C-alpha positions as CSV (number, residue, x, y, z in Angstrom):
1,M,28.7,-1.8,-6.2
2,G,27.8,-1.0,-2.6
3,V,24.4,0.4,-3.7
4,V,23.7,-2.6,-5.9
5,I,24.5,-4.9,-2.9
6,T,22.3,-2.9,-0.6
7,L,19.3,-3.1,-3.0
8,G,19.9,-6.8,-3.6
9,V,20.1,-7.6,0.1
10,L,16.9,-5.7,0.8
11,A,15.2,-7.6,-2.1
12,I,16.3,-10.8,-0.4
13,V,15.0,-9.8,3.0
14,V,11.6,-8.9,1.5
15,A,11.4,-12.1,-0.4
16,Q,12.2,-14.1,2.8
17,V,10.0,-12.2,5.2
18,A,7.1,-10.6,3.4
19,V,3.5,-11.7,4.2
20,I,0.1,-10.7,3.0
21,G,-1.9,-8.3,5.1
22,S,-5.4,-6.8,5.1
23,D,-6.4,-4.7,2.1
24,A,-4.7,-7.0,-0.5
25,L,-6.8,-10.0,-1.5
26,W,-10.0,-8.2,-2.1
27,L,-8.4,-6.7,-5.2
28,P,-7.9,-10.1,-7.0
29,A,-11.4,-11.2,-6.0
30,L,-12.9,-8.1,-7.6
31,G,-10.4,-8.3,-10.5
32,D,-11.5,-11.9,-11.2
33,T,-15.1,-10.8,-11.4
34,I,-14.2,-8.0,-13.9
35,R,-12.2,-10.4,-16.0
36,E,-15.0,-13.1,-16.0
37,T,-17.9,-10.7,-16.8
38,A,-15.9,-8.2,-18.9
39,S,-17.7,-5.4,-17.0
40,I,-17.3,-3.4,-13.8
41,P,-19.8,-4.6,-11.2
42,H,-21.9,-2.2,-9.1
43,G,-20.8,-2.3,-5.5
44,I,-18.9,-5.3,-4.1
45,P,-20.1,-8.6,-5.6
46,F,-18.7,-10.9,-2.9
47,A,-20.3,-9.0,0.0
48,A,-23.9,-9.3,1.2
49,A,-24.1,-5.9,2.9
50,D,-25.3,-3.0,0.8
51,S,-22.5,-1.4,-1.2
52,T,-24.4,-0.1,-4.2
53,G,-23.2,3.4,-3.8
54,W,-19.5,2.5,-3.9
55,V,-17.4,4.2,-6.7
56,N,-14.8,1.9,-8.2
57,T,-11.8,4.0,-9.2
58,T,-9.0,1.5,-9.2
59,V,-10.0,-1.2,-11.7
60,L,-6.5,-1.3,-13.3
61,G,-5.0,-2.2,-9.9
62,Q,-7.6,-4.9,-9.3
63,L,-6.8,-6.4,-12.7
64,L,-3.1,-6.4,-12.0
65,F,-3.7,-8.2,-8.6
66,S,-6.0,-10.6,-10.3
67,Y,-3.3,-11.7,-12.8
68,A,-0.7,-11.8,-10.0
69,F,-3.1,-14.1,-7.9
70,T,-3.2,-16.7,-10.7
71,L,-0.1,-18.0,-8.9
72,G,-1.9,-18.0,-5.6
73,S,-1.0,-15.9,-2.6
74,I,2.7,-16.2,-3.5
75,G,2.0,-14.1,-6.6
76,I,1.0,-11.1,-4.4
77,V,4.3,-11.5,-2.4
78,I,6.2,-11.6,-5.7
79,A,4.5,-8.4,-6.7
80,Q,5.5,-6.9,-3.3
81,V,9.2,-7.8,-3.9
82,I,9.1,-6.3,-7.4
83,A,7.4,-3.1,-6.2
84,V,9.7,-2.5,-3.3
85,T,12.8,-3.2,-5.3
86,A,11.8,-1.0,-8.2
87,C,10.9,1.8,-5.9
88,L,14.1,1.8,-3.9
89,T,16.1,1.4,-7.1
90,T,14.5,4.4,-8.6
91,L,15.4,6.5,-5.5
92,A,19.0,5.2,-5.6
93,L,19.3,6.1,-9.3
94,D,17.8,9.5,-8.7
95,A,20.3,10.2,-5.8
96,S,23.2,8.9,-7.8
97,T,22.5,11.1,-10.9
98,L,22.1,14.1,-8.7
99,G,25.6,13.6,-7.2
100,A,25.1,11.6,-4.0
101,R,27.9,9.4,-2.8
102,P,27.3,5.7,-2.9
103,L,27.7,5.4,0.9
104,G,25.2,8.2,1.5
105,T,22.7,6.5,-1.0
106,S,23.1,3.1,0.7
107,V,22.6,4.6,4.2
108,A,19.5,6.5,3.1
109,I,18.0,3.5,1.4
110,V,18.6,1.3,4.5
111,A,17.1,3.9,6.7
112,V,14.0,4.0,4.6
113,A,13.7,0.2,4.6
114,L,14.0,0.1,8.4
115,G,11.6,2.9,9.0
116,A,9.1,1.5,6.5
117,A,9.5,-2.1,7.6
118,A,5.8,-2.7,8.0
119,P,4.6,-1.5,4.6
120,M,7.6,-3.1,2.9
121,L,7.2,-6.5,4.5
122,I,3.4,-6.6,4.5
123,A,1.9,-6.8,1.1
124,R,-1.2,-4.6,0.7
125,A,-2.8,-2.6,-2.0
126,Q,-0.4,0.2,-1.2
127,L,2.3,-1.6,-3.2
128,L,0.7,-0.2,-6.3
129,S,1.7,3.3,-5.3
130,L,5.4,2.7,-4.5
131,L,6.9,3.0,-8.0
132,P,4.6,5.8,-9.3
133,Y,5.5,7.9,-6.2
134,A,9.2,7.4,-6.6
135,V,9.1,8.2,-10.3
136,L,7.0,11.4,-9.6
137,L,9.6,12.5,-7.0
138,A,12.4,12.0,-9.5
139,L,10.6,14.1,-12.1
140,L,9.8,16.9,-9.7
141,R,13.4,17.2,-8.5
142,R,14.7,17.3,-12.1
143,Q,12.1,19.9,-12.9
144,H,13.2,22.1,-10.0
145,L,16.8,22.0,-11.2
146,R,16.0,22.4,-14.9
147,P,12.4,23.4,-15.6
148,S,11.0,22.2,-18.9
149,A,7.9,21.0,-20.7
150,A,8.6,17.6,-19.3
151,I,6.5,18.6,-16.2
152,W,3.5,17.8,-18.3
153,W,4.4,14.1,-18.0
154,S,3.0,14.4,-14.4
155,V,-0.5,14.6,-15.8
156,P,-0.7,11.2,-17.6
157,M,1.3,9.8,-14.7
158,V,-1.4,10.9,-12.2
159,A,-4.1,9.6,-14.5
160,A,-2.5,6.1,-14.6
161,W,-1.7,6.1,-10.9
162,G,-5.3,7.0,-10.0
163,N,-6.5,3.8,-11.7
164,L,-4.1,1.8,-9.6
165,H,-4.5,3.1,-6.0
166,G,-5.8,5.9,-3.9
167,G,-2.2,6.9,-2.9
168,V,-2.4,9.2,-6.0
169,L,-3.7,11.8,-3.6
170,V,-0.3,11.9,-1.9
171,G,1.3,12.5,-5.3
172,I,-1.1,15.3,-6.0
173,A,-0.3,17.0,-2.7
174,V,3.5,16.8,-3.4
175,L,3.0,17.9,-7.0
176,G,1.0,20.9,-5.7
177,C,3.8,21.9,-3.4
178,Y,6.3,21.9,-6.3
179,L,4.0,23.9,-8.5
180,L,3.1,26.5,-5.9
181,F,6.5,27.0,-4.3
182,S,8.9,26.4,-7.2
183,R,7.2,26.6,-10.6
184,L,4.6,29.3,-10.1
185,R,7.2,32.1,-9.7
186,H,8.9,31.4,-13.0
187,A,6.1,30.0,-15.2
188,P,2.7,30.8,-13.7
189,L,0.7,29.6,-16.7
190,T,2.5,26.3,-16.8
191,A,2.1,25.8,-13.0
192,V,-1.6,26.5,-13.1
193,G,-2.2,24.5,-16.3
194,V,-0.4,21.4,-14.9
195,G,-2.1,21.7,-11.5
196,V,-5.6,22.0,-13.0
197,S,-4.9,19.2,-15.5
198,A,-3.5,16.9,-12.8
199,L,-6.6,17.4,-10.6
200,A,-8.8,16.6,-13.6
201,A,-6.6,13.5,-14.3
202,T,-7.5,12.0,-10.9
203,C,-11.1,11.6,-12.3
204,L,-9.9,9.8,-15.5
205,N,-11.0,6.4,-14.2
206,P,-14.3,4.4,-14.2
207,G,-15.6,6.6,-11.3
208,L,-15.3,9.8,-13.5
209,L,-17.0,12.8,-11.8
210,D,-17.9,10.6,-8.8
211,T,-14.2,10.2,-7.9
212,P,-14.1,13.2,-5.5
213,R,-17.2,11.7,-3.7
214,Y,-15.3,8.4,-3.4
215,Y,-12.3,10.0,-1.8
216,L,-14.4,12.1,0.6
217,G,-16.2,8.8,1.6
218,V,-12.9,7.1,2.4
219,F,-11.7,9.9,4.7
220,G,-15.1,10.3,6.3
221,G,-15.6,6.6,7.0
222,K,-15.3,4.6,10.2
223,A,-12.1,2.9,9.1
224,T,-10.2,6.1,9.0
225,S,-11.3,7.0,12.5
226,D,-10.6,3.5,13.9
227,D,-7.4,3.9,15.9
228,S,-6.8,0.2,16.1
229,G,-6.5,-0.6,12.4
230,M,-4.5,0.5,9.3
231,W,-5.4,4.1,10.0
232,S,-4.1,4.1,13.6
233,R,-2.2,7.2,14.8
234,L,1.5,7.2,15.3
235,S,2.2,5.5,18.7
236,L,5.6,5.1,20.4
237,T,4.3,1.9,22.0
238,N,4.3,0.3,18.5
239,P,7.8,-1.0,17.6
240,F,7.2,-0.3,13.9
241,D,6.2,3.3,14.7
242,V,9.3,3.7,16.8
243,L,11.5,2.5,13.8
244,L,9.6,5.0,11.7
245,V,10.3,7.9,14.0
246,V,13.9,7.1,14.4
247,S,14.5,6.6,10.7
248,A,12.6,9.8,9.8
249,L,14.7,11.8,12.3
250,A,17.9,10.2,11.0
251,L,17.0,11.0,7.4
252,L,16.0,14.6,8.4
253,A,19.3,15.2,10.1
254,M,21.1,14.1,6.8
255,C,18.8,16.3,4.7
256,L,19.5,19.4,6.8
257,R,23.2,19.2,6.1
258,R,22.3,20.9,2.8
259,R,19.9,23.7,2.2
260,R,16.7,22.4,0.7
261,P,14.3,24.3,-1.7
262,P,11.1,25.7,-0.2
263,W,8.8,23.3,-2.0
264,E,10.6,20.3,-0.4
265,L,10.4,21.9,3.0
266,V,6.6,22.5,2.7
267,A,6.0,19.0,1.3
268,G,8.1,17.5,4.1
269,V,6.2,19.3,6.8
270,G,2.9,18.2,5.2
271,L,3.9,14.6,5.0
272,A,5.2,14.7,8.6
273,A,1.8,16.1,9.8
274,A,0.0,13.3,7.8
275,T,2.2,10.7,9.4
276,I,1.4,11.9,12.9
277,T,-2.3,11.6,12.2
278,A,-2.0,8.2,10.6
279,A,1.2,6.1,10.7
280,R,0.4,4.5,7.4
281,H,1.5,7.8,5.7
282,G,5.0,7.4,7.2
283,I,6.3,5.5,4.1
284,W,5.6,8.5,1.9
285,L,7.6,10.7,4.3
286,L,10.5,8.4,4.3
287,L,10.6,7.9,0.5
288,F,10.4,11.7,0.1
289,L,13.4,12.2,2.5
290,A,15.6,9.5,0.9
291,V,17.2,11.4,-1.9
292,P,17.8,14.7,0.0
293,A,19.3,12.6,2.8
294,A,21.7,10.9,0.4
295,L,22.7,14.2,-1.0
296,G,23.1,15.7,2.5
297,W,25.7,12.9,3.2
298,T,27.8,14.4,0.4
299,R,29.5,17.7,0.7
300,P,28.6,20.1,-2.2
301,D,32.4,20.6,-2.9
302,A,33.2,16.8,-2.8
303,E,35.1,15.3,-5.7
304,P,33.1,13.1,-8.1
305,V,33.1,9.4,-7.3
306,R,35.3,7.4,-9.6
307,R,33.4,4.4,-11.0
308,E,35.6,1.4,-10.7
309,F,33.4,-1.4,-12.1
310,S,31.6,-1.7,-15.4
311,P,27.8,-1.7,-15.8
312,A,28.2,-5.4,-16.8
313,T,29.7,-6.2,-13.4
314,G,26.9,-4.4,-11.7
315,A,24.3,-6.2,-13.8
316,V,25.8,-9.6,-13.1
317,L,25.9,-8.8,-9.3
318,A,22.2,-7.6,-9.4
319,I,21.1,-10.8,-11.3
320,A,22.9,-13.0,-8.8
321,L,21.2,-11.3,-5.8
322,L,17.8,-11.4,-7.5
323,T,18.3,-15.1,-8.2
324,V,18.8,-15.7,-4.5
325,A,15.6,-13.7,-3.8
326,S,13.8,-15.8,-6.4
327,G,15.1,-19.0,-4.8
328,L,13.8,-17.9,-1.4
329,L,10.4,-17.2,-2.9
330,A,10.3,-20.6,-4.5
331,L,11.0,-22.2,-1.1
332,R,8.0,-20.3,0.4
333,V,5.6,-21.6,-2.2
334,P,4.4,-24.6,-0.1
335,S,3.5,-22.5,2.9
336,F,1.4,-20.0,0.9
337,A,-0.2,-22.9,-1.0
338,A,-1.2,-24.5,2.3
339,A,-2.8,-21.2,3.4
340,D,-4.7,-20.9,0.1
341,S,-5.9,-24.5,0.5
342,N,-7.2,-23.8,4.0
343,A,-9.1,-20.7,2.6
344,T,-10.5,-22.8,-0.2
345,A,-11.7,-25.5,2.3
346,L,-13.5,-22.8,4.3
347,A,-15.0,-21.3,1.2
348,R,-16.4,-24.7,0.2
349,A,-17.8,-25.4,3.6
350,T,-19.7,-22.1,3.6
351,R,-20.7,-21.9,0.0
352,G,-24.1,-20.3,-0.5
353,Q,-24.0,-18.7,3.0
354,V,-23.2,-15.2,4.2
355,V,-20.0,-15.4,6.3
356,L,-18.9,-13.1,9.0
357,V,-15.1,-13.3,9.5
358,E,-12.5,-10.9,10.6
359,E,-9.7,-9.5,8.5
360,P,-7.4,-10.6,6.9
361,L,-9.0,-14.0,6.7
362,A,-12.1,-12.4,5.2
363,E,-10.2,-11.4,2.1
364,S,-8.6,-14.9,1.8
365,L,-12.1,-16.4,1.8
366,V,-13.5,-14.0,-0.9
367,A,-10.4,-14.7,-3.0
368,A,-11.4,-18.4,-2.7
369,G,-15.0,-17.7,-3.8
370,A,-16.8,-17.2,-0.5
371,T,-19.6,-14.6,0.2
372,V,-18.9,-12.5,3.2
373,W,-21.1,-10.0,5.0
374,V,-18.5,-7.2,4.9
375,S,-14.8,-7.0,4.3
376,N,-12.3,-4.6,2.7
377,P,-12.8,-2.2,1.0
378,L,-14.6,-1.1,4.1
379,D,-15.4,2.3,2.7
380,A,-17.8,0.6,0.2
381,F,-20.4,0.0,2.9
382,T,-22.7,2.2,5.0
383,T,-21.3,3.9,8.1
384,S,-23.5,1.7,10.3
385,D,-22.3,-1.5,8.7
386,Q,-18.7,-0.3,8.9
387,A,-19.2,0.3,12.6
388,A,-20.8,-3.1,13.2
389,Y,-18.0,-4.9,11.4
390,L,-15.3,-3.0,13.4
391,A,-17.2,-3.9,16.6
392,F,-17.1,-7.6,15.6
393,M,-13.4,-7.3,14.9
394,A,-13.0,-5.9,18.5
395,A,-15.3,-8.7,19.8
396,D,-17.9,-6.1,21.0
397,T,-21.0,-8.3,21.2
398,A,-23.4,-5.4,21.6
399,G,-21.9,-3.2,18.9
400,S,-21.7,-6.1,16.4
401,R,-25.3,-7.2,16.9
402,S,-26.5,-6.2,13.5
403,A,-23.5,-7.9,11.8
404,L,-24.2,-11.2,13.7
405,E,-27.9,-11.0,12.9
406,Q,-27.3,-10.8,9.2
407,A,-24.7,-13.6,9.0
408,D,-25.5,-17.2,8.3
409,V,-22.2,-18.5,9.7
410,V,-19.3,-17.1,11.7
411,V,-15.8,-18.3,11.0
412,A,-13.3,-17.8,13.8
413,A,-10.4,-19.4,15.6
414,P,-11.5,-21.7,18.4
415,D,-12.0,-19.9,21.7
416,S,-11.2,-16.6,20.1
417,P,-13.0,-13.4,21.3
418,Q,-15.0,-13.4,18.0
419,A,-16.1,-17.0,18.6
420,R,-17.2,-16.2,22.1
421,A,-19.1,-13.2,20.8
422,A,-20.9,-15.4,18.3
423,I,-21.8,-18.0,20.9
424,A,-23.1,-15.2,23.2
425,S,-25.4,-14.1,20.3
426,G,-27.0,-17.6,19.8
427,F,-24.5,-19.3,17.5
428,T,-23.2,-22.8,18.3
429,R,-20.0,-24.5,17.4
430,V,-20.0,-27.0,14.5
431,T,-17.3,-29.2,12.8
432,P,-13.9,-27.6,12.8
433,V,-12.3,-26.8,9.4
434,G,-8.6,-26.7,9.5
435,E,-7.4,-24.2,12.2
436,Y,-10.9,-22.6,12.4
437,V,-14.4,-23.4,13.5
438,L,-17.8,-22.7,11.8
439,L,-20.5,-21.4,14.1
440,R,-24.1,-21.3,13.1
441,R,-27.3,-20.4,14.8
442,V,-29.0,-23.0,17.2
């Protein structure tokens, strides 16, 4: 019952606090285009900058976001609540069936939620990877204990995941650690077969054989080297990063109370190294440590926990907690509707023009039907255009010159650094629209 309450309370917190961040609303914008035309467009149809060489690998994720966005922005927040709750529930069930005590499971889940506060409270495209990652971890731990042909389920899982989100590469890395350091010794043919098949499965999307080029482009783009955005390095001056480090260390201390298999040690080290280079990878490390930490809380010789309430009781409690979460989401509908209305007003005021606007407002505008110069997915554009857009975000007038030259209108908050950069480049202020101003050339 304590685990059910823990999961329910966390669902309530996410429902009450979650917001929409960058890298979320471009997916429904692209998904809407796919649904309307019944085809996959070349490049980014809502952006004026050249994106013809972009490889679209995540059409399924875009369609799911498009359907979620039929409710407006609140639909994306609902999807975030569902994804977080389903992911944490999968980890809790995995820990419980492996023998973890309820208290240990609850502590581990809370530690994950605290350390991963940013990705769990800010809805981004990454939410599409949460449940597949948790399910893959559960499968690998079962296979380590009792190897069977069920390991082949990882191949279609990877194929489906690759059509949702690029986080599938993390899954491939963890799967590779299991195959190399656990399965290879006992069943080399199976290990090699599953490994090769899983790698091939990452290409079973609309990008097909261009998929590797897409991933190389992502990691070689300006966005991944920009230390101020979503790919920023781990920093102890960032409160969210501090929470991440503290939670990771706490989970690690719990994990080390029991001996862990080599594949988990190798995967854990790799995920820790990835987290140091980019804090956004921290959630994968925390989710990976959750089940071993819950097991570490329980002594191997501990007596089995006696279940003192029926599944029906747990179901009723879970439904009650989720009802509270649903009620809180309903109360937040007006505020999200107002934000959507503001974005629609800006899109109407700039219709037929190329808009230069910083994230995340840029994605709100494209979701409302505007045409921007550049927005997420930033890797779809040339390196020079990526650099110019990031310079605009940083209010670097000189660096963003090419971006400002190609825009018809700049949307920015009054007296913001971006507005001042636009004015310095020959734009003038015009009629305000809501909380923002439109700036056009003199």
